[in-house]
C-alpha positions in Angstrom: 146.0 47.6 58.7 142.8 49.5 59.9 139.5 50.1 57.4 137.5 53.1 58.7 134.1 53.0 57.0 132.7 56.4 56.4 129.7 57.5 58.5 126.5 55.1 57.6 124.1 56.6 60.2 122.3 55.2 63.3 120.9 52.1 64.0 118.0 52.2 66.7 120.1 51.3 69.6 122.1 54.7 68.7 119.2 56.7 69.5 118.3 58.3 72.9 115.2 60.6 73.6 116.4 64.0 74.4 119.8 63.7 71.7 119.7 66.4 69.5 121.3 65.9 66.2 122.6 69.3 64.2 122.9 67.7 60.6 126.0 68.6 59.1 125.3 70.2 55.7 123.7 73.7 55.1 122.1 74.2 51.9 122.1 77.4 50.1 118.7 77.7 47.3 119.6 78.8 44.3 116.9 80.1 41.8 117.7 77.3 39.4 116.8 74.5 42.8 113.8 76.7 42.9 112.4 77.2 39.4 113.3 73.5 38.5 111.7 71.9 41.7 108.8 74.2 40.7 108.2 73.2 37.5 109.0 69.5 37.9 106.5 69.3 40.5 104.0 71.4 38.1 103.5 73.8 41.1 102.0 76.7 38.7 102.2 79.6 41.2 103.7 82.7 39.6 105.1 83.6 43.1 107.8 80.5 42.8 109.2 81.7 39.1 107.7 85.3 38.0 109.7 87.7 39.5 107.2 90.5 37.8 104.3 88.9 39.6 106.3 88.3 43.2 107.2 91.7 43.2 103.5 92.6 43.8 103.0 90.2 46.3 103.3 91.1 50.3 107.1 89.4 50.1 108.3 91.8 47.2 110.2 88.7 45.7 110.2 84.8 44.3 109.2 82.6 47.4 111.2 79.4 47.6 108.7 76.4 47.0 107.7 75.2 50.5 107.6 71.6 48.9 111.2 72.0 48.1 111.9 73.5 51.6 110.1 70.6 53.3 112.2 68.3 50.9 115.5 69.6 51.3 115.2 69.9 55.3 114.0 65.9 55.0 117.1 65.4 53.0 119.4 67.0 55.2 118.6 65.1 58.5 118.8 61.7 56.8 122.6 61.5 57.2 121.6 61.5 61.1 118.3 60.0 61.4 117.1 57.8 58.5 120.2 56.6 56.9 119.7 53.2 58.9 115.7 53.7 58.1 113.8 50.9 56.4 111.1 53.2 55.8 109.3 56.2 56.9 106.3 55.7 58.8 104.8 59.3 59.3 105.6 63.1 58.8 103.2 65.4 60.5 102.6 68.7 61.8 104.5 70.5 59.1 104.8 74.4 60.1 106.0 76.8 57.6 106.7 79.5 60.0 109.3 81.9 57.8 109.1 82.9 54.3 112.4 81.5 52.4 114.0 83.0 49.5 116.5 82.5 46.8 119.8 82.8 47.9 118.9 81.6 51.5 121.0 78.8 53.2 118.8 76.4 55.1 120.5 74.4 58.2 118.6 71.5 60.0 118.2 70.1 63.3 116.3 67.3 65.2 115.3 66.1 68.7 114.7 62.4 69.4 111.1 62.7 71.0 110.3 59.0 71.3 111.8 55.5 70.6 110.2 51.8 71.0 111.0 48.4 69.7 108.9 47.4 67.0 106.2 44.5 67.5 105.8 42.9 64.1 109.5 43.1 63.0 112.2 42.2 65.6 115.0 43.2 63.4 113.7 47.1 63.8 112.5 49.9 66.0 110.4 53.0 65.6 112.6 56.2 66.5 110.3 59.6 66.3 111.9 63.0 65.5 110.9 66.6 65.9 113.2 68.4 62.9 113.2 72.3 62.8 115.0 74.3 59.7 116.6 77.5 60.4 117.9 80.4 57.9 121.4 81.7 58.1 120.0 84.4 60.5 118.5 82.0 63.1 114.9 82.4 62.1 113.3 79.0 62.1 111.6 78.5 58.4 110.0 75.2 59.2 109.6 71.9 61.2 107.7 68.9 61.4 107.5 65.5 63.3 108.4 62.4 61.6 108.8 58.7 62.5 111.1 56.0 61.1 111.7 52.6 61.0 115.2 51.7 61.9 117.2 48.7 61.6 118.9 47.6 64.7 122.3 46.9 65.1 122.3 43.0 64.9 120.8 43.9 61.0 124.6 45.2 60.4 126.1 42.6 58.2 122.6 41.8 56.5 122.2 45.4 55.1 126.1 46.3 54.5 126.3 46.7 50.8 130.1 47.4 50.2 131.4 44.7 47.6 134.7 42.5 48.4 137.0 43.5 45.7 137.7 40.2 43.7 141.4 41.3 44.2 141.4 41.5 47.7 141.9 44.1 50.2 143.6 47.5 49.8 147.0 47.4 50.8 150.3 49.7 50.6 151.2 46.6 49.2 149.0 45.6 46.8 147.5 49.0 45.7 148.9 51.9 44.2 150.2 54.5 46.9 
């Protein structure tokens, strides 16, 4: 019997400068997503939640809150970039290059731009990436640079949080099949 662990992210050693990671899930932004995020973060600009006001702007319709756009792209990149991270260290050069509207679907990809072992944490390394978000038409809507502190493979057992079942491993004989 083989136990296949679900995808749990990359360790420091798994990154190579120049490698591109296309993040697997696109996400369509709904009106509820935009309104809830805008009001939750206390952003009072009516272009994000007042259709009547937004019609009078140069865009002619409600704009998705840029904070939501950034957060969504950052979240999309976690699976490939920071699932094994200890912490985000820096996020710089955020660029909002194309408007995002309700109903747009965002896709993300990142390229590893640098990596080095941590001088103060021998169990980790620093990985830098440039990430960009594309809408369904292929327009780049935003980009940013990010550096994360990522565990090394030697810490695999230390950070594994899946519990051992008190009843033993799952088997065809002992489990429900």
